[in-house]
PDB file with one MODEL, atoms N, CA, C and O in Angstrom:
MODEL        1
ATOM      1  N   MET A   1      48.257 143.371  46.812  1.00  0.00           N
ATOM      2  CA  MET A   1      49.401 143.295  45.804  1.00  0.00           C
ATOM      3  C   MET A   1      50.793 142.397  45.981  1.00  0.00           C
ATOM      4  O   MET A   1      51.652 142.951  46.668  1.00  0.00           O
ATOM      5  N   PRO A   2      51.060 141.349  45.558  1.00  0.00           N
ATOM      6  CA  PRO A   2      52.295 141.171  45.798  1.00  0.00           C
ATOM      7  C   PRO A   2      53.304 141.767  45.354  1.00  0.00           C
ATOM      8  O   PRO A   2      53.250 142.088  44.166  1.00  0.00           O
ATOM      9  N   ILE A   3      54.613 142.132  46.175  1.00  0.00           N
ATOM     10  CA  ILE A   3      55.556 142.649  45.968  1.00  0.00           C
ATOM     11  C   ILE A   3      56.825 141.927  45.957  1.00  0.00           C
ATOM     12  O   ILE A   3      57.035 141.164  46.900  1.00  0.00           O
ATOM     13  N   ARG A   4      57.680 142.042  45.067  1.00  0.00           N
ATOM     14  CA  ARG A   4      58.959 141.561  44.650  1.00  0.00           C
ATOM     15  C   ARG A   4      60.116 142.284  44.627  1.00  0.00           C
ATOM     16  O   ARG A   4      60.188 143.348  44.012  1.00  0.00           O
ATOM     17  N   ARG A   5      61.106 141.774  45.287  1.00  0.00           N
ATOM     18  CA  ARG A   5      62.611 142.531  45.008  1.00  0.00           C
ATOM     19  C   ARG A   5      63.544 141.868  44.230  1.00  0.00           C
ATOM     20  O   ARG A   5      63.728 140.652  44.285  1.00  0.00           O
ATOM     21  N   THR A   6      64.226 142.747  43.400  1.00  0.00           N
ATOM     22  CA  THR A   6      65.263 142.235  42.203  1.00  0.00           C
ATOM     23  C   THR A   6      66.394 142.099  43.312  1.00  0.00           C
ATOM     24  O   THR A   6      66.268 142.543  44.453  1.00  0.00           O
ATOM     25  N   ALA A   7      67.420 141.484  42.876  1.00  0.00           N
ATOM     26  CA  ALA A   7      68.796 141.189  43.702  1.00  0.00           C
ATOM     27  C   ALA A   7      69.308 142.665  43.839  1.00  0.00           C
ATOM     28  O   ALA A   7      69.650 143.052  44.956  1.00  0.00           O
ATOM     29  N   ARG A   8      69.385 143.604  42.641  1.00  0.00           N
ATOM     30  CA  ARG A   8      69.971 144.619  42.537  1.00  0.00           C
ATOM     31  C   ARG A   8      68.984 145.705  43.422  1.00  0.00           C
ATOM     32  O   ARG A   8      69.559 146.708  43.846  1.00  0.00           O
ATOM     33  N   PHE A   9      67.914 145.591  43.641  1.00  0.00           N
ATOM     34  CA  PHE A   9      67.208 146.589  44.539  1.00  0.00           C
ATOM     35  C   PHE A   9      67.683 146.083  46.276  1.00  0.00           C
ATOM     36  O   PHE A   9      67.913 146.821  47.233  1.00  0.00           O
ATOM     37  N   ASP A  10      67.711 144.637  46.206  1.00  0.00           N
ATOM     38  CA  ASP A  10      68.558 144.410  47.908  1.00  0.00           C
ATOM     39  C   ASP A  10      69.607 145.046  48.108  1.00  0.00           C
ATOM     40  O   ASP A  10      69.870 145.762  49.074  1.00  0.00           O
ATOM     41  N   LYS A  11      70.312 144.782  47.107  1.00  0.00           N
ATOM     42  CA  LYS A  11      71.964 145.389  47.150  1.00  0.00           C
ATOM     43  C   LYS A  11      71.935 147.015  47.145  1.00  0.00           C
ATOM     44  O   LYS A  11      72.660 147.492  48.018  1.00  0.00           O
ATOM     45  N   ALA A  12      71.271 147.931  46.370  1.00  0.00           N
ATOM     46  CA  ALA A  12      71.065 149.228  46.600  1.00  0.00           C
ATOM     47  C   ALA A  12      70.367 149.670  48.143  1.00  0.00           C
ATOM     48  O   ALA A  12      70.546 150.732  48.740  1.00  0.00           O
ATOM     49  N   TYR A  13      69.561 148.553  48.552  1.00  0.00           N
ATOM     50  CA  TYR A  13      68.692 149.190  49.727  1.00  0.00           C
ATOM     51  C   TYR A  13      69.575 148.937  50.804  1.00  0.00           C
ATOM     52  O   TYR A  13      69.452 149.802  51.671  1.00  0.00           O
ATOM     53  N   ILE A  14      70.569 147.923  51.121  1.00  0.00           N
ATOM     54  CA  ILE A  14      71.410 147.690  52.046  1.00  0.00           C
ATOM     55  C   ILE A  14      72.386 148.751  52.198  1.00  0.00           C
ATOM     56  O   ILE A  14      72.810 149.151  53.282  1.00  0.00           O
ATOM     57  N   ALA A  15      72.741 149.210  50.988  1.00  0.00           N
ATOM     58  CA  ALA A  15      73.851 150.502  51.028  1.00  0.00           C
ATOM     59  C   ALA A  15      73.088 151.841  51.546  1.00  0.00           C
ATOM     60  O   ALA A  15      73.855 152.780  51.758  1.00  0.00           O
ATOM     61  N   LEU A  16      72.044 152.031  51.727  1.00  0.00           N
ATOM     62  CA  LEU A  16      71.391 153.228  52.071  1.00  0.00           C
ATOM     63  C   LEU A  16      71.504 153.370  53.607  1.00  0.00           C
ATOM     64  O   LEU A  16      71.485 152.442  54.416  1.00  0.00           O
ATOM     65  N   PRO A  17      71.629 154.708  53.875  1.00  0.00           N
ATOM     66  CA  PRO A  17      71.600 154.995  55.281  1.00  0.00           C
ATOM     67  C   PRO A  17      70.427 154.485  56.070  1.00  0.00           C
ATOM     68  O   PRO A  17      69.342 154.465  55.489  1.00  0.00           O
ATOM     69  N   PRO A  18      70.506 154.004  57.507  1.00  0.00           N
ATOM     70  CA  PRO A  18      69.269 153.827  58.133  1.00  0.00           C
ATOM     71  C   PRO A  18      68.179 154.450  58.125  1.00  0.00           C
ATOM     72  O   PRO A  18      67.096 153.879  57.993  1.00  0.00           O
ATOM     73  N   SER A  19      68.325 155.774  58.272  1.00  0.00           N
ATOM     74  CA  SER A  19      67.015 156.555  57.853  1.00  0.00           C
ATOM     75  C   SER A  19      66.520 156.708  56.577  1.00  0.00           C
ATOM     76  O   SER A  19      65.298 156.848  56.535  1.00  0.00           O
ATOM     77  N   ILE A  20      67.154 156.723  55.431  1.00  0.00           N
ATOM     78  CA  ILE A  20      66.772 156.541  54.345  1.00  0.00           C
ATOM     79  C   ILE A  20      65.964 155.231  54.095  1.00  0.00           C
ATOM     80  O   ILE A  20      65.024 155.191  53.301  1.00  0.00           O
ATOM     81  N   ARG A  21      66.390 154.163  54.823  1.00  0.00           N
ATOM     82  CA  ARG A  21      65.942 152.554  54.602  1.00  0.00           C
ATOM     83  C   ARG A  21      64.574 152.933  55.176  1.00  0.00           C
ATOM     84  O   ARG A  21      63.641 152.402  54.574  1.00  0.00           O
ATOM     85  N   ALA A  22      64.230 153.739  56.215  1.00  0.00           N
ATOM     86  CA  ALA A  22      63.156 153.839  56.883  1.00  0.00           C
ATOM     87  C   ALA A  22      61.991 154.472  55.987  1.00  0.00           C
ATOM     88  O   ALA A  22      60.773 154.298  56.001  1.00  0.00           O
ATOM     89  N   LYS A  23      62.823 155.271  55.204  1.00  0.00           N
ATOM     90  CA  LYS A  23      61.752 156.203  54.328  1.00  0.00           C
ATOM     91  C   LYS A  23      61.302 155.234  53.227  1.00  0.00           C
ATOM     92  O   LYS A  23      60.097 155.167  52.986  1.00  0.00           O
ATOM     93  N   VAL A  24      62.214 154.439  52.502  1.00  0.00           N
ATOM     94  CA  VAL A  24      61.880 153.093  51.816  1.00  0.00           C
ATOM     95  C   VAL A  24      60.820 152.462  52.317  1.00  0.00           C
ATOM     96  O   VAL A  24      59.694 152.473  51.820  1.00  0.00           O
ATOM     97  N   ASP A  25      61.211 151.814  53.464  1.00  0.00           N
ATOM     98  CA  ASP A  25      60.078 151.045  53.998  1.00  0.00           C
ATOM     99  C   ASP A  25      58.927 151.373  53.881  1.00  0.00           C
ATOM    100  O   ASP A  25      58.116 150.513  53.539  1.00  0.00           O
ATOM    101  N   ARG A  26      58.476 152.793  54.143  1.00  0.00           N
ATOM    102  CA  ARG A  26      57.256 153.474  54.259  1.00  0.00           C
ATOM    103  C   ARG A  26      56.602 153.706  52.918  1.00  0.00           C
ATOM    104  O   ARG A  26      55.380 153.761  52.784  1.00  0.00           O
ATOM    105  N   ALA A  27      57.585 153.857  51.797  1.00  0.00           N
ATOM    106  CA  ALA A  27      57.180 154.000  50.673  1.00  0.00           C
ATOM    107  C   ALA A  27      56.723 152.644  49.984  1.00  0.00           C
ATOM    108  O   ALA A  27      55.713 152.437  49.311  1.00  0.00           O
ATOM    109  N   ILE A  28      57.515 151.975  50.259  1.00  0.00           N
ATOM    110  CA  ILE A  28      56.779 150.284  49.795  1.00  0.00           C
ATOM    111  C   ILE A  28      55.515 149.849  50.441  1.00  0.00           C
ATOM    112  O   ILE A  28      54.606 149.265  49.851  1.00  0.00           O
ATOM    113  N   ARG A  29      55.528 150.263  52.034  1.00  0.00           N
ATOM    114  CA  ARG A  29      53.964 149.939  52.447  1.00  0.00           C
ATOM    115  C   ARG A  29      52.899 150.892  51.777  1.00  0.00           C
ATOM    116  O   ARG A  29      51.744 150.467  51.791  1.00  0.00           O
ATOM    117  N   LEU A  30      53.121 152.098  51.205  1.00  0.00           N
ATOM    118  CA  LEU A  30      52.285 152.809  50.415  1.00  0.00           C
ATOM    119  C   LEU A  30      52.053 152.311  48.931  1.00  0.00           C
ATOM    120  O   LEU A  30      51.086 152.691  48.271  1.00  0.00           O
ATOM    121  N   LEU A  31      52.938 151.498  48.489  1.00  0.00           N
ATOM    122  CA  LEU A  31      52.832 151.050  47.155  1.00  0.00           C
ATOM    123  C   LEU A  31      52.041 149.917  47.370  1.00  0.00           C
ATOM    124  O   LEU A  31      51.058 149.709  46.659  1.00  0.00           O
ATOM    125  N   ASP A  32      52.448 148.974  48.504  1.00  0.00           N
ATOM    126  CA  ASP A  32      51.492 147.749  48.705  1.00  0.00           C
ATOM    127  C   ASP A  32      50.043 148.228  48.817  1.00  0.00           C
ATOM    128  O   ASP A  32      49.100 147.604  48.331  1.00  0.00           O
ATOM    129  N   GLU A  33      49.926 149.417  49.512  1.00  0.00           N
ATOM    130  CA  GLU A  33      48.337 149.489  49.934  1.00  0.00           C
ATOM    131  C   GLU A  33      47.670 150.202  48.870  1.00  0.00           C
ATOM    132  O   GLU A  33      46.447 150.055  48.888  1.00  0.00           O
ATOM    133  N   ASN A  34      48.188 151.029  47.823  1.00  0.00           N
ATOM    134  CA  ASN A  34      47.888 151.675  46.711  1.00  0.00           C
ATOM    135  C   ASN A  34      48.644 152.255  45.923  1.00  0.00           C
ATOM    136  O   ASN A  34      48.647 153.482  46.024  1.00  0.00           O
ATOM    137  N   TRP A  35      49.486 151.673  44.940  1.00  0.00           N
ATOM    138  CA  TRP A  35      50.485 152.101  44.187  1.00  0.00           C
ATOM    139  C   TRP A  35      50.152 153.280  43.452  1.00  0.00           C
ATOM    140  O   TRP A  35      51.042 153.667  42.694  1.00  0.00           O
ATOM    141  N   ARG A  36      49.037 153.990  43.483  1.00  0.00           N
ATOM    142  CA  ARG A  36      48.619 155.341  42.933  1.00  0.00           C
ATOM    143  C   ARG A  36      48.570 156.526  43.857  1.00  0.00           C
ATOM    144  O   ARG A  36      48.161 157.642  43.538  1.00  0.00           O
ATOM    145  N   HIS A  37      49.125 156.091  45.282  1.00  0.00           N
ATOM    146  CA  HIS A  37      48.826 156.972  46.365  1.00  0.00           C
ATOM    147  C   HIS A  37      49.587 158.297  45.915  1.00  0.00           C
ATOM    148  O   HIS A  37      50.558 158.206  45.165  1.00  0.00           O
ATOM    149  N   PRO A  38      49.195 159.366  46.321  1.00  0.00           N
ATOM    150  CA  PRO A  38      49.695 160.814  45.972  1.00  0.00           C
ATOM    151  C   PRO A  38      50.823 160.860  46.760  1.00  0.00           C
ATOM    152  O   PRO A  38      51.548 161.679  46.196  1.00  0.00           O
ATOM    153  N   GLY A  39      51.259 160.542  47.520  1.00  0.00           N
ATOM    154  CA  GLY A  39      52.261 160.920  48.410  1.00  0.00           C
ATOM    155  C   GLY A  39      53.384 160.480  47.851  1.00  0.00           C
ATOM    156  O   GLY A  39      54.455 161.035  48.095  1.00  0.00           O
ATOM    157  N   LEU A  40      53.268 159.180  46.837  1.00  0.00           N
ATOM    158  CA  LEU A  40      54.236 158.657  46.189  1.00  0.00           C
ATOM    159  C   LEU A  40      54.763 159.402  45.225  1.00  0.00           C
ATOM    160  O   LEU A  40      55.984 159.355  45.071  1.00  0.00           O
ATOM    161  N   ARG A  41      54.009 160.189  44.429  1.00  0.00           N
ATOM    162  CA  ARG A  41      54.081 160.974  43.284  1.00  0.00           C
ATOM    163  C   ARG A  41      54.650 159.742  42.013  1.00  0.00           C
ATOM    164  O   ARG A  41      55.605 159.904  41.253  1.00  0.00           O
ATOM    165  N   ALA A  42      53.938 158.794  42.069  1.00  0.00           N
ATOM    166  CA  ALA A  42      54.281 157.615  40.959  1.00  0.00           C
ATOM    167  C   ALA A  42      54.194 158.203  39.621  1.00  0.00           C
ATOM    168  O   ALA A  42      53.227 158.890  39.293  1.00  0.00           O
ATOM    169  N   ARG A  43      55.092 157.977  38.907  1.00  0.00           N
ATOM    170  CA  ARG A  43      55.159 158.418  37.399  1.00  0.00           C
ATOM    171  C   ARG A  43      55.690 157.124  36.623  1.00  0.00           C
ATOM    172  O   ARG A  43      56.342 156.228  37.160  1.00  0.00           O
ATOM    173  N   ARG A  44      55.312 157.161  35.279  1.00  0.00           N
ATOM    174  CA  ARG A  44      55.754 155.980  34.380  1.00  0.00           C
ATOM    175  C   ARG A  44      57.214 156.790  33.939  1.00  0.00           C
ATOM    176  O   ARG A  44      57.353 157.997  33.742  1.00  0.00           O
ATOM    177  N   LEU A  45      58.239 155.715  33.857  1.00  0.00           N
ATOM    178  CA  LEU A  45      59.510 156.198  33.435  1.00  0.00           C
ATOM    179  C   LEU A  45      59.334 156.546  31.781  1.00  0.00           C
ATOM    180  O   LEU A  45      58.781 155.758  31.014  1.00  0.00           O
ATOM    181  N   SER A  46      59.824 157.693  31.409  1.00  0.00           N
ATOM    182  CA  SER A  46      59.776 158.156  30.127  1.00  0.00           C
ATOM    183  C   SER A  46      60.544 157.016  29.257  1.00  0.00           C
ATOM    184  O   SER A  46      61.546 156.544  29.794  1.00  0.00           O
ATOM    185  N   GLY A  47      60.224 156.575  28.111  1.00  0.00           N
ATOM    186  CA  GLY A  47      60.882 155.551  27.358  1.00  0.00           C
ATOM    187  C   GLY A  47      60.576 154.213  27.747  1.00  0.00           C
ATOM    188  O   GLY A  47      60.789 153.244  27.018  1.00  0.00           O
ATOM    189  N   HIS A  48      59.997 154.141  29.069  1.00  0.00           N
ATOM    190  CA  HIS A  48      59.708 152.435  29.553  1.00  0.00           C
ATOM    191  C   HIS A  48      58.279 152.354  29.717  1.00  0.00           C
ATOM    192  O   HIS A  48      57.670 153.213  30.355  1.00  0.00           O
ATOM    193  N   ARG A  49      57.686 151.327  29.152  1.00  0.00           N
ATOM    194  CA  ARG A  49      56.210 150.950  28.913  1.00  0.00           C
ATOM    195  C   ARG A  49      55.916 150.510  30.425  1.00  0.00           C
ATOM    196  O   ARG A  49      55.022 151.163  30.964  1.00  0.00           O
ATOM    197  N   ASP A  50      56.462 149.607  31.124  1.00  0.00           N
ATOM    198  CA  ASP A  50      56.096 149.164  32.291  1.00  0.00           C
ATOM    199  C   ASP A  50      56.864 149.458  33.599  1.00  0.00           C
ATOM    200  O   ASP A  50      56.613 148.919  34.677  1.00  0.00           O
ATOM    201  N   ILE A  51      57.790 150.340  33.386  1.00  0.00           N
ATOM    202  CA  ILE A  51      58.771 150.745  34.406  1.00  0.00           C
ATOM    203  C   ILE A  51      57.963 152.051  35.016  1.00  0.00           C
ATOM    204  O   ILE A  51      57.481 152.810  34.176  1.00  0.00           O
ATOM    205  N   PHE A  52      57.791 152.349  36.307  1.00  0.00           N
ATOM    206  CA  PHE A  52      57.552 153.590  37.028  1.00  0.00           C
ATOM    207  C   PHE A  52      58.561 153.709  38.172  1.00  0.00           C
ATOM    208  O   PHE A  52      59.254 152.781  38.588  1.00  0.00           O
ATOM    209  N   TYR A  53      58.558 154.944  38.621  1.00  0.00           N
ATOM    210  CA  TYR A  53      59.257 155.512  39.755  1.00  0.00           C
ATOM    211  C   TYR A  53      58.226 156.333  40.826  1.00  0.00           C
ATOM    212  O   TYR A  53      57.209 156.979  40.571  1.00  0.00           O
ATOM    213  N   ALA A  54      58.777 156.102  41.911  1.00  0.00           N
ATOM    214  CA  ALA A  54      58.095 156.689  43.097  1.00  0.00           C
ATOM    215  C   ALA A  54      59.103 157.294  43.996  1.00  0.00           C
ATOM    216  O   ALA A  54      60.226 156.823  44.175  1.00  0.00           O
ATOM    217  N   ARG A  55      58.531 158.607  44.675  1.00  0.00           N
ATOM    218  CA  ARG A  55      59.432 159.323  45.469  1.00  0.00           C
ATOM    219  C   ARG A  55      59.324 158.726  46.872  1.00  0.00           C
ATOM    220  O   ARG A  55      58.290 158.359  47.430  1.00  0.00           O
ATOM    221  N   VAL A  56      60.645 158.691  47.371  1.00  0.00           N
ATOM    222  CA  VAL A  56      60.835 158.349  48.771  1.00  0.00           C
ATOM    223  C   VAL A  56      61.274 159.639  49.542  1.00  0.00           C
ATOM    224  O   VAL A  56      60.941 159.701  50.725  1.00  0.00           O
ATOM    225  N   ASP A  57      61.846 160.473  49.107  1.00  0.00           N
ATOM    226  CA  ASP A  57      61.777 161.744  49.738  1.00  0.00           C
ATOM    227  C   ASP A  57      62.507 162.579  48.594  1.00  0.00           C
ATOM    228  O   ASP A  57      62.738 162.027  47.518  1.00  0.00           O
ATOM    229  N   ARG A  58      62.873 163.907  48.815  1.00  0.00           N
ATOM    230  CA  ARG A  58      63.407 164.829  47.827  1.00  0.00           C
ATOM    231  C   ARG A  58      64.374 164.313  47.016  1.00  0.00           C
ATOM    232  O   ARG A  58      64.337 164.514  45.802  1.00  0.00           O
ATOM    233  N   ASN A  59      65.345 163.591  47.600  1.00  0.00           N
ATOM    234  CA  ASN A  59      66.364 163.145  46.714  1.00  0.00           C
ATOM    235  C   ASN A  59      66.703 161.498  46.530  1.00  0.00           C
ATOM    236  O   ASN A  59      67.763 160.974  46.186  1.00  0.00           O
ATOM    237  N   HIS A  60      65.455 160.899  46.874  1.00  0.00           N
ATOM    238  CA  HIS A  60      65.821 159.255  46.398  1.00  0.00           C
ATOM    239  C   HIS A  60      64.659 158.706  45.867  1.00  0.00           C
ATOM    240  O   HIS A  60      63.624 159.163  46.351  1.00  0.00           O
ATOM    241  N   ARG A  61      64.534 157.829  44.983  1.00  0.00           N
ATOM    242  CA  ARG A  61      63.565 157.363  44.022  1.00  0.00           C
ATOM    243  C   ARG A  61      63.508 156.009  44.224  1.00  0.00           C
ATOM    244  O   ARG A  61      64.558 155.477  44.586  1.00  0.00           O
ATOM    245  N   ILE A  62      62.383 155.212  44.055  1.00  0.00           N
ATOM    246  CA  ILE A  62      62.429 153.672  43.948  1.00  0.00           C
ATOM    247  C   ILE A  62      61.770 153.306  42.334  1.00  0.00           C
ATOM    248  O   ILE A  62      60.665 153.748  42.019  1.00  0.00           O
ATOM    249  N   THR A  63      62.413 152.639  41.591  1.00  0.00           N
ATOM    250  CA  THR A  63      61.873 152.307  40.322  1.00  0.00           C
ATOM    251  C   THR A  63      61.322 150.872  40.493  1.00  0.00           C
ATOM    252  O   THR A  63      61.870 150.050  41.226  1.00  0.00           O
ATOM    253  N   TYR A  64      60.249 150.629  39.801  1.00  0.00           N
ATOM    254  CA  TYR A  64      59.463 149.343  40.016  1.00  0.00           C
ATOM    255  C   TYR A  64      58.876 148.978  38.656  1.00  0.00           C
ATOM    256  O   TYR A  64      58.729 149.898  37.851  1.00  0.00           O
ATOM    257  N   GLU A  65      58.527 147.751  38.311  1.00  0.00           N
ATOM    258  CA  GLU A  65      57.735 147.297  37.170  1.00  0.00           C
ATOM    259  C   GLU A  65      56.459 146.678  37.533  1.00  0.00           C
ATOM    260  O   GLU A  65      56.396 145.988  38.550  1.00  0.00           O
ATOM    261  N   ARG A  66      55.450 146.863  36.796  1.00  0.00           N
ATOM    262  CA  ARG A  66      54.066 146.077  36.975  1.00  0.00           C
ATOM    263  C   ARG A  66      54.147 145.158  36.172  1.00  0.00           C
ATOM    264  O   ARG A  66      54.626 145.362  35.056  1.00  0.00           O
ATOM    265  N   ARG A  67      53.772 144.133  36.491  1.00  0.00           N
ATOM    266  CA  ARG A  67      53.733 142.839  35.812  1.00  0.00           C
ATOM    267  C   ARG A  67      52.482 142.103  36.229  1.00  0.00           C
ATOM    268  O   ARG A  67      52.686 141.356  37.185  1.00  0.00           O
ATOM    269  N   GLY A  68      51.195 142.110  35.755  1.00  0.00           N
ATOM    270  CA  GLY A  68      49.991 141.571  36.219  1.00  0.00           C
ATOM    271  C   GLY A  68      49.993 142.397  37.313  1.00  0.00           C
ATOM    272  O   GLY A  68      50.389 143.562  37.353  1.00  0.00           O
ATOM    273  N   ASP A  69      49.402 141.555  38.439  1.00  0.00           N
ATOM    274  CA  ASP A  69      49.166 142.174  39.817  1.00  0.00           C
ATOM    275  C   ASP A  69      50.250 142.059  40.617  1.00  0.00           C
ATOM    276  O   ASP A  69      49.982 141.953  41.814  1.00  0.00           O
ATOM    277  N   THR A  70      51.785 142.043  40.215  1.00  0.00           N
ATOM    278  CA  THR A  70      52.733 142.084  41.006  1.00  0.00           C
ATOM    279  C   THR A  70      53.639 143.098  40.933  1.00  0.00           C
ATOM    280  O   THR A  70      54.189 143.162  39.834  1.00  0.00           O
ATOM    281  N   LEU A  71      53.984 143.920  41.741  1.00  0.00           N
ATOM    282  CA  LEU A  71      54.979 144.876  41.658  1.00  0.00           C
ATOM    283  C   LEU A  71      56.351 144.446  41.887  1.00  0.00           C
ATOM    284  O   LEU A  71      56.605 144.054  43.026  1.00  0.00           O
ATOM    285  N   ILE A  72      57.450 144.444  40.866  1.00  0.00           N
ATOM    286  CA  ILE A  72      58.770 144.056  41.100  1.00  0.00           C
ATOM    287  C   ILE A  72      59.872 145.520  41.299  1.00  0.00           C
ATOM    288  O   ILE A  72      60.275 146.341  40.475  1.00  0.00           O
ATOM    289  N   LEU A  73      60.075 145.388  42.590  1.00  0.00           N
ATOM    290  CA  LEU A  73      61.142 146.624  43.074  1.00  0.00           C
ATOM    291  C   LEU A  73      62.389 146.362  42.564  1.00  0.00           C
ATOM    292  O   LEU A  73      63.166 145.494  42.961  1.00  0.00           O
ATOM    293  N   ARG A  74      62.582 147.290  41.505  1.00  0.00           N
ATOM    294  CA  ARG A  74      63.977 147.310  40.535  1.00  0.00           C
ATOM    295  C   ARG A  74      65.234 147.712  41.007  1.00  0.00           C
ATOM    296  O   ARG A  74      66.267 147.044  40.972  1.00  0.00           O
ATOM    297  N   ASN A  75      65.036 149.202  41.592  1.00  0.00           N
ATOM    298  CA  ASN A  75      66.060 149.908  42.035  1.00  0.00           C
ATOM    299  C   ASN A  75      65.778 150.925  43.232  1.00  0.00           C
ATOM    300  O   ASN A  75      64.615 151.031  43.619  1.00  0.00           O
ATOM    301  N   VAL A  76      66.770 151.670  43.830  1.00  0.00           N
ATOM    302  CA  VAL A  76      66.451 152.498  44.819  1.00  0.00           C
ATOM    303  C   VAL A  76      67.691 153.225  45.099  1.00  0.00           C
ATOM    304  O   VAL A  76      68.769 152.632  45.140  1.00  0.00           O
ATOM    305  N   GLY A  77      67.586 154.444  45.289  1.00  0.00           N
ATOM    306  CA  GLY A  77      68.931 155.246  45.322  1.00  0.00           C
ATOM    307  C   GLY A  77      68.403 156.791  45.328  1.00  0.00           C
ATOM    308  O   GLY A  77      67.267 157.222  45.525  1.00  0.00           O
ATOM    309  N   ARG A  78      69.620 157.473  45.046  1.00  0.00           N
ATOM    310  CA  ARG A  78      69.372 158.765  44.738  1.00  0.00           C
ATOM    311  C   ARG A  78      68.675 159.050  43.325  1.00  0.00           C
ATOM    312  O   ARG A  78      68.796 158.306  42.352  1.00  0.00           O
ATOM    313  N   HIS A  79      67.915 160.251  43.351  1.00  0.00           N
ATOM    314  CA  HIS A  79      67.149 160.632  42.105  1.00  0.00           C
ATOM    315  C   HIS A  79      67.805 160.281  40.806  1.00  0.00           C
ATOM    316  O   HIS A  79      67.375 159.374  40.094  1.00  0.00           O
ATOM    317  N   ASP A  80      68.742 160.934  40.536  1.00  0.00           N
ATOM    318  CA  ASP A  80      69.246 160.996  39.199  1.00  0.00           C
ATOM    319  C   ASP A  80      69.891 159.554  38.870  1.00  0.00           C
ATOM    320  O   ASP A  80      69.565 158.887  37.888  1.00  0.00           O
ATOM    321  N   GLU A  81      70.622 159.259  39.598  1.00  0.00           N
ATOM    322  CA  GLU A  81      71.455 157.883  39.435  1.00  0.00           C
ATOM    323  C   GLU A  81      70.214 156.665  39.127  1.00  0.00           C
ATOM    324  O   GLU A  81      70.212 156.015  38.082  1.00  0.00           O
ATOM    325  N   THR A  82      69.331 156.511  40.058  1.00  0.00           N
ATOM    326  CA  THR A  82      68.446 155.624  40.250  1.00  0.00           C
ATOM    327  C   THR A  82      67.556 155.758  38.517  1.00  0.00           C
ATOM    328  O   THR A  82      67.352 154.760  37.827  1.00  0.00           O
ATOM    329  N   LEU A  83      67.223 156.902  38.180  1.00  0.00           N
ATOM    330  CA  LEU A  83      66.299 157.088  36.965  1.00  0.00           C
ATOM    331  C   LEU A  83      66.782 156.819  35.859  1.00  0.00           C
ATOM    332  O   LEU A  83      66.177 156.483  34.841  1.00  0.00           O
ATOM    333  N   LYS A  84      68.552 157.040  36.112  1.00  0.00           N
ATOM    334  CA  LYS A  84      69.216 156.702  34.791  1.00  0.00           C
ATOM    335  C   LYS A  84      69.362 155.127  34.258  1.00  0.00           C
ATOM    336  O   LYS A  84      69.400 154.691  33.107  1.00  0.00           O
ATOM    337  N   ASN A  85      69.434 154.383  35.661  1.00  0.00           N
ATOM    338  CA  ASN A  85      69.572 153.133  35.478  1.00  0.00           C
ATOM    339  C   ASN A  85      68.368 152.363  36.249  1.00  0.00           C
ATOM    340  O   ASN A  85      68.488 151.820  37.348  1.00  0.00           O
ATOM    341  N   PRO A  86      67.166 152.418  35.456  1.00  0.00           N
ATOM    342  CA  PRO A  86      66.190 151.775  36.394  1.00  0.00           C
ATOM    343  C   PRO A  86      66.100 150.148  36.531  1.00  0.00           C
ATOM    344  O   PRO A  86      65.291 149.638  37.307  1.00  0.00           O
TER     345      PRO A  86
ENDMDL
END
């Protein structure tokens, strides 16, 4: 499945510490292999039809959008901040 990144995602990704970026990279690999992988705990974001979030670790989430067969990575960061502004 093709994966695209928004400029906002790239900016947020670069601001993360290297240890968290490694976890984000792992989550992106899992999304690429199977966006429904149980380890991601992926869920639809309440109030948004096509926006989902996936777990990076206990405190960090990735938000993404499904458009056809493409996943668009929208945002990444701390749980509450990321889900408030997907």
